[in-house]
Steps between C-alpha positions, in 0.01 A plus 500: 500500500642837398459795735529872438476796733372825347535807723323828430641779719314832521549797736214378724537120497687196374287232330661157469352234270608135516444324169517122456501375141370844385204478742465755781484320836593765760464876513641703789454872552727678745428864576813707550356635827422156646695493828343190655595181318494141622836422660576853625620503863402794722569620848144578602328623814209327672199733489226291659462157658179318397454232765177375346678428170821393676678741269654846485487792261846626409604830344742437211445834326197400293172695502333217691663312786628154408363181655720261703338185642647309794546187286716706260746604771701180462641280777821704529328837543650565845851448360442735206338761723781489758769529230329795327441685827865453596607678182249780547596562862879478456507638143799283415563133421508284812560152364429291192200271490733198506618605849160612619328313784161399363187554707242221553236461229168671560194293588313421178172526695598827671347847486625802307505715817759269657769595245398841358387833646395836355789710369743209484738494200476173310679355197247375244485386138227568243316171437213652297491833324213742572188363330175693455424679830741288706851595603803270464508159671816443706714220636790499745648180357765687302639349180740646242471345155792441265507316172592157640442545873264666745663615825299488825671677793438358849414155370680167484276345236651369175258391228529417131236558233290189441483595133853362471396146412828319570523393863878468470526858373284628786721322754814638330372856519386455859846372595669798331281750685563333836874528439501872408204639698589743783348433840147638560429537129245283322514437126251391234654358184299604193423283198737694274793393722487145360850409379670801664847454646608583853700812404199667333269417789755617756555830317125567482445406864778736610352785294154448656647496852698815419185669366321421827785619721566822303136603535555545875767764447236765428249378756399780737215557737283645227208301369335432271783465250604264224755250630569282193329563167399218266612508137273670249235275343689451173826394665309284748333316209842436343639383833212262563458322168782590260618176340657372174156505335514880482572602143481878506430792731383815321505837677412844365679705768882545481551530879290192579674319214842564652382401850343176372806419293722547804278272708502224236879541472522428873286184504566358152788677317461283189137615456566873504433532125133403535427845650413732212413869484190574293506835320242444224243756387201295617416466872680191628184305592344572164818390319498160675126446453419534870265799482235294320543207741457731799182654358349157428602329826405749770131555435210351693453249216791295365454314171605135465519275195203451266255733672546397866580773752568581866324758715718627787334687786658646813324535835629623835547145630598297193538475123243309293574356156219363284577269207261528205495279192348774281410362156716188531196292594376542146808316371480193722241226536640367828438737792747327732772506236436869431510581872835333570645653183402856600597446864851381412559805280358727773723346770817591310379856440386544861843398630649760267249765610580446868868571432431783260259690725671380821164399646528396863286375785211267418420425136183305414474357147165390363583243231244355260315211664642153439348172612775239492743472793777422253465836323480687830824340622663567164412869521620524862839347416538724195414810705776414748743436215424841345562669835846347546677794335335745738761637744236613751406249768165343414274206576249344259200312644324216311180566305181518702183322389395828338819501290659784698874521566631713786854635493677691774791706370750710690423870486787731595430806282205663321383319190606627159218688330487650152201702388389365162187714464572824320328831560362657185754766397232717340217500754709428813226269622202724430365283217502780244781548249613781276491433124787270400547701181650779709790292639724577198428873528573483872835332436596755236420789734723353769778433248483856363553651844753236603727564203579845637608355835707209365671655197749271321427216743349174369158414641312170490122481513385172659141406418273197468599277200180594313572873532867442411397314184269786403770764551763302309289375210555611143791646306419851625391408853365728771828452688702615197263795455567609860877458464508720187254753639680556830854408382558267794620143542186315607462123531172311554524174696236236571465422871302185580454607862308819400121518488333605175511878547796514738824662391836606642797702378849359561851641470800320347545302827137383492423716802153657506490872429219751515458736207 
């Protein structure tokens, strides 16, 4: 399977598209002002103890206080808390964790008031980003992720990913970690570490420990404050699932291109050449055929093969997906055969949609009714198989007697949404439009005034393909007439993302300008 990463960087956000065999499977949007990402570690301050919930609200600098439950404190909370307070009070390093005397584990059936109090500084990590009206969800079980390893301070646990199928390889990696692991540090060996040698693992482990220790140098009695920041979403995606299957990484921003190239050089020097800077005239998503995929995949209704379709609805508590056969029933004489056929196609698309939209929580899928137990089991096994490539933790339940499948999927950040409904550019939603015949006159008026402002500078007019064809048609086209009339270099370009009467003027760098 070939994989490509296409990254569209704009002043306000970075949009990352993961493409497998030319099919869009993941889309991540990261706002440039997003300061609360999963994995960020903060020194927060306890604002309020909620004994009834056995939890506390913690100020980490977000608009709403973050939520920390007692069960998310972790067994070693007293040790972490004592170590952090010692740094805050003395304002200088006292001792390394390896020489630190660990405190007893907290009681797993204890109460939040026994270990926390109002105003107390506490070291926490973002477990879930702010979603809807809720603030971030926190944990005090700190972990620092690297490419091959995850470091867990104040822990002695060593575990190896079960996705590494070879038992001998798991035991080899576990033995290596036991031999190089500093005292009072736990380590999780990630799947990508399979086949790694001891020198690479040791170097990464040392760098993670150094990252943790250096963060304390700037720790002062001032909270909330960022303690250790997670990588940006794009680099985190590369860290988590970059593998030899990656063919190309296309980026339209020179700075991000250099940063990504440097990161790839550090983890896989021989693959540095797959990072490519895109500088074409078309928008990068349009050039790679992703704009059309995005428009067709993010609506309420998603088309399947031969007339079947999905309807995806979101409620406050869960997501509901309805599978409809559409006009396929007209092409099949066997209802059971038609049902299993549509359901199998729908299962593959649903697994893709969950990744693409990053749907989390409870998902209920209403498949077309089937009567044979054999077909129900077949669909259940295929649904689990389709979900195997999903990196989010999930659990698929067997079909109910009503042919419903329930899926729970990890939700750590808001779902990805793309508005596919377009507001009428002429009526702005009022339902009444100006005569379409006037659009050409309107464009000419804008061009006439704009030529005075942008003298001797090339200008591109981006319009809907139908309008572009009209302006460019004929030997003596309207575009040529304007160029001769106003003695200005004007280019007309078809933009598939524009609505029928929408237009934009661009400079030579394809940046939008206002005439």
